C-alpha positions in Angstrom: 12.9 -36.2 -12.3 14.8 -34.2 -9.7 16.0 -31.8 -12.3 12.5 -31.3 -13.6 11.2 -30.6 -10.1 14.0 -28.0 -9.5 13.3 -26.4 -12.9 9.6 -26.2 -12.0 10.3 -24.5 -8.7 12.7 -22.0 -10.3 10.1 -21.2 -13.0 7.5 -20.7 -10.3 9.7 -18.4 -8.3 10.6 -16.3 -11.4 6.9 -16.0 -12.2 6.1 -14.9 -8.7 8.9 -12.3 -8.8 7.6 -11.0 -12.1 4.0 -10.7 -10.9 5.3 -9.0 -7.7 7.1 -6.3 -9.7 4.1 -5.9 -12.0 1.9 -5.4 -8.9 4.4 -3.1 -7.3 4.6 -0.9 -10.3 0.9 -0.8 -10.8 0.2 -0.1 -7.1 2.8 2.5 -6.5 4.9 3.1 -9.5 2.3 4.9 -11.5 2.0 7.4 -8.7 5.5 8.6 -9.4 6.8 7.1 -12.7 4.4 9.0 -14.8 6.3 12.2 -14.1 9.4 10.8 -15.7 7.7 9.9 -19.0 7.5 13.5 -20.0 9.8 16.5 -19.9 8.8 19.0 -17.3 9.2 22.6 -18.6 9.5 25.8 -16.7 6.3 27.1 -15.3 5.9 29.8 -17.9 6.7 27.5 -20.7 4.3 24.9 -19.4 1.5 27.4 -19.4 2.4 28.5 -22.9 2.4 24.8 -24.0 -1.1 24.3 -22.6 -2.4 27.4 -24.4 -0.7 26.3 -27.6 -2.7 23.0 -27.5 -5.9 25.0 -27.6 -5.0 27.5 -30.3 -7.2 25.8 -32.9 -10.0 25.0 -30.4 -10.6 28.3 -28.7 -11.3 31.9 -29.8 -8.8 34.6 -29.1 -10.7 35.9 -26.0 -11.0 32.4 -24.6 -7.2 31.8 -25.2 -6.5 35.0 -23.2 -8.9 33.8 -20.5 -7.2 30.4 -20.4 -3.7 32.0 -20.0 -5.0 34.3 -17.3 -6.8 31.4 -15.5 -3.7 29.3 -15.5 -1.5 32.1 -14.3 -3.9 32.9 -11.4 -4.1 29.3 -10.4 -0.4 28.6 -10.5 0.3 31.8 -8.6 -2.1 30.7 -5.9 -0.4 27.3 -5.8 3.0 28.9 -5.4 1.6 31.1 -2.6 0.5 27.9 -0.9 4.1 26.6 -1.0 4.3 24.3 -4.0 7.4 24.6 -6.1 7.4 25.7 -9.8 8.4 22.1 -10.8 5.6 20.5 -8.8 3.0 22.9 -10.3 4.3 22.4 -13.8 4.6 18.7 -13.6 1.9 17.8 -11.1 -0.8 20.2 -12.1 -0.3 21.4 -15.7 1.3 18.6 -17.6 -1.6 16.1 -17.2 -4.5 18.4 -17.8 -7.1 16.4 -19.6 -8.1 17.8 -23.0 -11.6 19.3 -23.2 -13.9 19.7 -26.2 -15.0 23.3 -25.8 -14.3 26.5 -23.7 -17.2 25.9 -21.2 -16.1 22.4 -20.3 -12.4 23.5 -20.2 -13.0 26.3 -17.7 -15.3 24.2 -15.6 -12.7 21.4 -15.5 -9.9 23.8 -14.5 -12.0 25.2 -11.7 -12.8 21.7 -10.4 -9.2 20.6 -10.7 -8.0 23.7 -8.9 -10.4 23.1 -6.0 -9.5 19.4 -6.0 -5.8 20.1 -5.5 -6.7 21.9 -2.2 -8.3 18.7 -0.8 -5.9 16.7 1.3 -5.1 13.4 -0.4 -6.9 14.0 -3.6 -5.4 12.6 -6.8 -4.3 16.1 -7.9 -2.9 16.9 -4.5 -0.9 13.6 -4.6 0.5 14.5 -8.0 1.8 17.8 -6.6 3.0 16.0 -3.5 4.9 13.3 -5.4 7.0 15.8 -7.2 7.4 18.1 -4.2 8.8 15.2 -2.2 11.3 14.1 -4.8 14.1 16.1 -3.2 13.0 17.5 0.1 15.1 18.9 2.9 14.0 19.1 6.6 12.8 22.7 6.2 10.7 21.7 3.1 9.3 18.7 4.9 8.1 20.8 7.8 6.6 23.3 5.5 4.7 20.5 3.6 3.4 19.1 6.9 2.3 22.5 8.1 0.4 22.9 4.8 -1.3 19.5 5.3 -2.5 20.6 8.7 -3.8 23.8 7.2 -5.8 22.0 4.5 -7.4 19.7 7.0 -8.1 22.6 9.4 -6.3 20.7 12.1 -6.6 22.4 15.5 -3.8 23.2 18.0 -5.1 20.6 20.3 -7.7 17.8 19.6 -10.8 17.9 21.7 -11.9 14.3 20.9 -15.5 15.5 20.3 -17.2 13.5 17.6 -18.5 16.6 15.9 -15.0 18.0 15.5 -13.7 14.7 14.3 -16.4 14.5 11.6 -15.6 18.0 10.4 -11.9 17.2 10.2 -12.4 13.9 8.3 -14.6 15.7 5.8 -11.4 17.7 4.8 -9.8 14.5 3.5 -10.4 13.2 0.0 -13.3 10.8 0.2 -11.5 8.2 -2.0 -8.3 8.2 0.0 -8.0 4.5 0.8 -6.2 3.1 3.9 -3.6 1.3 1.9 -2.9 4.1 -0.6 0.8 4.6 -1.5 0.4 8.2 -0.4 0.4 7.2 3.3 3.9 5.7 3.0 5.0 8.9 1.3 3.4 11.0 4.1 5.3 9.0 6.7 8.6 9.5 4.9 8.0 13.3 5.0 7.4 13.1 8.8 10.7 11.1 9.1 12.5 13.8 7.2 11.0 16.6 9.2 11.7 15.1 12.6 15.1 13.3 12.7 16.3 11.5 15.8 14.1 12.4 18.8 12.8 15.7 17.5 9.2 14.6 17.3 9.2 14.4 21.1 10.6 17.9 21.6 8.6 20.9 22.7 7.5 22.1 19.3 4.0 23.1 18.2 4.3 21.4 14.8 5.6 18.2 16.5 2.7 18.2 18.9 0.1 18.6 16.1 1.8 16.1 13.8 1.8 13.5 16.6 -1.9 14.1 17.2 -2.6 14.0 13.5 -1.8 10.2 13.7 -5.1 9.7 15.5 -7.0 11.7 12.9 -5.5 9.6 10.1 -6.6 6.4 11.9 -10.1 7.8 12.4 -10.3 8.7 8.7 -9.1 5.2 7.6 -11.6 3.5 9.9 -14.4 5.7 8.7 -13.4 5.0 5.1 -13.9 1.3 5.7 -17.3 2.0 7.2 -18.4 4.3 4.4 -17.3 1.9 1.6 -18.0 -1.6 3.1 -20.4 -1.4 6.0 -24.0 -2.2 5.1 -27.1 -1.3 7.2 -27.2 -3.3 10.4 -23.6 -4.4 10.2 -20.7 -3.9 12.6 -17.3 -2.4 12.0 -16.0 -6.0 12.1 -18.3 -6.9 9.2 -17.0 -4.0 7.2 -13.4 -4.8 7.8 -13.9 -8.4 6.9 -15.5 -7.3 3.6 -12.6 -4.8 2.9 -9.8 -7.3 3.6 -11.6 -10.1 1.7 -11.6 -7.8 -1.3 -7.8 -8.0 -1.2 -7.7 -11.8 -1.0 -7.5 -12.9 -4.6 -7.4 -16.6 -4.1 -9.0 -17.5 -7.4 -6.7 -15.3 -9.4 -3.7 -17.0 -7.8 -5.3 -20.4 -8.4 -5.7 -19.6 -12.1 -2.2 -18.2 -12.4 -0.3 -20.9 -10.6 -2.6 -23.7 -9.9 -2.2 -23.2 -6.2 -4.8 -23.5 -3.5 -4.8 -21.3 -0.4 -2.2 -18.9 -1.9 -2.3 -15.4 -0.6 -1.9 -13.3 -3.7 0.0 -10.2 -2.5 -2.4 -9.5 0.2 -1.1 -6.2 1.7 -2.3 -6.6 5.3 -0.9 -8.3 8.3 -2.6 -9.9 11.3 0.5 -10.9 13.1 1.8 -7.7 14.6 1.7 -7.8 18.4 -1.5 -6.5 20.0 -0.1 -6.4 23.5 0.0 -2.6 23.8 -3.6 -2.4 22.7 -4.9 -4.5 25.6 -4.4 -2.2 28.5 -6.2 -2.6 31.8 -5.9 -1.3 35.3 -5.1 -3.4 38.4 -6.5 -2.4 41.7 -5.9 -3.9 45.2 -8.8 -6.0 46.4 -9.5 -7.8 49.7 -7.0 -10.0 51.4 -4.2 -9.1 49.0 -6.1 -9.9 45.8 -6.0 -7.9 42.6 -9.1 -6.6 40.9 -8.9 -5.8 37.2 -10.5 -2.8 35.8 -11.1 -2.9 32.0 -12.1 0.1 29.8 -15.9 0.6 29.8 -16.0 -2.2 32.4 -16.0 -4.7 29.5 -13.1 -7.2 29.2 -13.0 -7.1 25.4 -10.0 -8.4 23.4 -8.4 -6.0 20.9 -6.5 -7.2 17.9 -4.3 -5.3 15.5 -4.4 -5.3 11.7 -1.7 -3.4 9.9 -1.3 -2.4 6.2 2.2 -1.6 5.1 3.0 -1.2 8.8 1.9 2.5 8.7 -1.9 1.9 8.7 -3.4 0.1 11.6 -6.9 -0.9 12.7 -7.6 -2.0 16.2 -10.7 -4.2 16.3 -12.4 -5.0 19.6 -14.1 -8.4 20.1 -17.4 -6.5 20.5 -17.1 -5.8 16.7 -16.2 -2.1 17.1 -13.2 -0.2 15.9 -11.1 1.1 18.8 -10.0 4.7 18.0 -8.9 7.7 20.1 -11.0 9.8 17.6 -14.3 8.6 16.2 -17.1 10.6 14.4 -19.6 8.0 15.6 -18.6 8.4 19.2 -15.5 7.5 21.3 -15.7 4.8 24.0 -13.2 4.3 26.8 -11.6 1.3 25.0 -10.9 3.4 22.0 -9.3 6.2 24.1 -7.1 3.7 26.0 -6.3 1.1 23.4 -7.1 2.7 20.0 -5.3 2.8 16.7 -2.7 5.3 15.7 -1.1 5.7 12.3 2.6 4.7 12.4 5.2 7.2 11.0 8.0 4.6 11.2 8.5 1.9 8.6 8.9 -1.0 11.0 9.1 -1.9 14.6 12.6 -0.6 15.4 14.4 2.2 17.2 12.8 4.7 14.8 9.4 3.4 15.7 10.1 4.4 19.3 11.3 7.9 18.5 8.4 8.6 16.1 5.5 6.7 17.5 6.1 5.7 21.1 8.1 8.5 22.8 6.0 11.4 21.6 2.9 10.0 23.3 4.0 11.4 26.7 4.7 15.0 25.8 2.2 15.4 23.0 -0.9 13.3 23.6 -4.2 15.3 23.8 -5.3 16.2 27.3 -8.7 14.3 26.9 -6.8 11.0 26.4 -4.3 11.6 29.2 -7.1 12.2 31.7 -8.6 8.8 30.9 -5.5 6.7 30.8 -4.1 7.9 34.1 -6.1 9.1 37.1 -5.3 9.8 40.8 -6.5 6.3 41.6 -5.3 4.0 38.8 -3.5 3.9 35.4 -4.3 1.7 32.5 -1.2 -0.4 31.6 -0.4 -3.0 29.1 0.7 -6.5 30.1 4.5 -6.9 30.0 6.5 -9.1 27.6 7.9 -11.6 30.1 7.5 -15.1 28.7 8.8 -17.2 31.7 9.8 -16.7 35.3 12.1 -19.1 37.2 13.1 -16.7 40.1 11.0 -15.4 43.0 12.3 -11.9 42.3 10.6 -12.0 38.9 7.3 -13.3 40.2 5.6 -9.9 40.2 6.6 -9.4 36.5 5.4 -12.8 35.6 2.0 -12.1 37.2 1.6 -9.1 34.9 2.8 -11.1 31.8 1.1 -11.1 28.4 1.8 -14.9 28.2 0.8 -16.0 31.7 -2.4 -18.1 31.6 -2.8 -17.6 35.4 -1.7 -14.0 35.6 -3.9 -10.9 36.2 -4.4 -10.3 32.5 -5.6 -13.9 31.9 -9.2 -15.0 31.8 -10.8 -18.4 32.2 -7.4 -20.1 32.1 -6.2 -18.3 28.9 -3.5 -15.7 28.8 -4.1 -12.4 27.1 -1.9 -13.6 24.2 -4.0 -16.8 23.8 -7.3 -14.9 23.8 -5.9 -12.6 21.2 -4.8 -15.5 19.0 -8.3 -16.9 19.1 -9.7 -13.6 17.9 -7.1 -13.4 15.1 -7.8 -16.9 13.9 -11.6 -16.2 13.9 -11.0 -13.1 11.8 -8.8 -15.0 9.4 -11.4 -17.6 8.9 -14.2 -15.0 8.3 -12.0 -13.1 5.8 -11.3 -16.3 3.9 -14.9 -17.4 3.9 -16.0 -14.0 2.6 -13.3 -14.0 -0.1 -14.4 -17.4 -1.3 -18.1 -16.7 -1.2 
């Protein structure tokens, strides 16, 4: 009986591993592995190979036109900075066959325009090959080109109109958990080793601020694809995350209830730094708390692959430093920002924390710190046994009687309640 149980557990584990690798390959592998299924020729030879495929379908004038079109397009791509290998493998190899000349030239023009849209499938094909073997100089060049494609300014203004125009330069189907985002983060890591993202450098400053635009695009993507008329951002996020909760699929596969089937989001990352408030001296030595927008909302963090994050306020609204639908003070103070690091470690501090000081846009700095007060996050002190530590304990994230507490609950406890409520709603929506 014991052996049978052990055998069953081992079989289940092997099945889970197998499914995981299948999911991993289908979610990210196809983005890169397809390039290794075929031999990539030189650029000239690849153009010749495409023309050869159409020798029996096109007239001689159309064949000459095809060759000229491909040469013009590939030359333009080279001028933009793409390598011959990336163009040959990412742009030419996987051209879809067309039935006639009219459809072919229309398709080529559409494909060429598409590859100049940040995050489009064709752009990603070029990107994946370009990033195969990239040095620091190449990484910086690729990031500069990304900023150019999105028309990213030297300094963000925070105006909704500007944000809407910038987001419109992203591919409309670029999903928040796309594999591309992890690849983009790796290029940033390559371009800015050690503490270089905090250094005085125009590209570093713009790439830091680009984090806010990415988060704005990702939040707007959720709104555009999942928010119905009359619904809140929270409703849209619940629907989006519920779509990734495949309980019934897991149940059918393994006979397991309540099994999270490779759900690629996490609600357990700390939200402490996204719950800033200001403390002001009151009468008789008391402390008065000043919350963004004068509203003591609770903000929770939802991350996907660590890089993508959503900050959701308890009023049902996304908190973002940039928002095409209008920025509120809570968004400016506590909003989401795409993470360039892979996890919460030393590299996270050099890529995502330290650059805030030197590179944050002026409009955000003016709100967070004024001549009278500064918005600050609760600290991380869990206990205090010494009188010398009393002041720190008063400002603690975990103190149910501290200045960040409310109605007998610490900031941590109030956040946990919001997280559990969101979990419940996601599960109910997934099971509906």
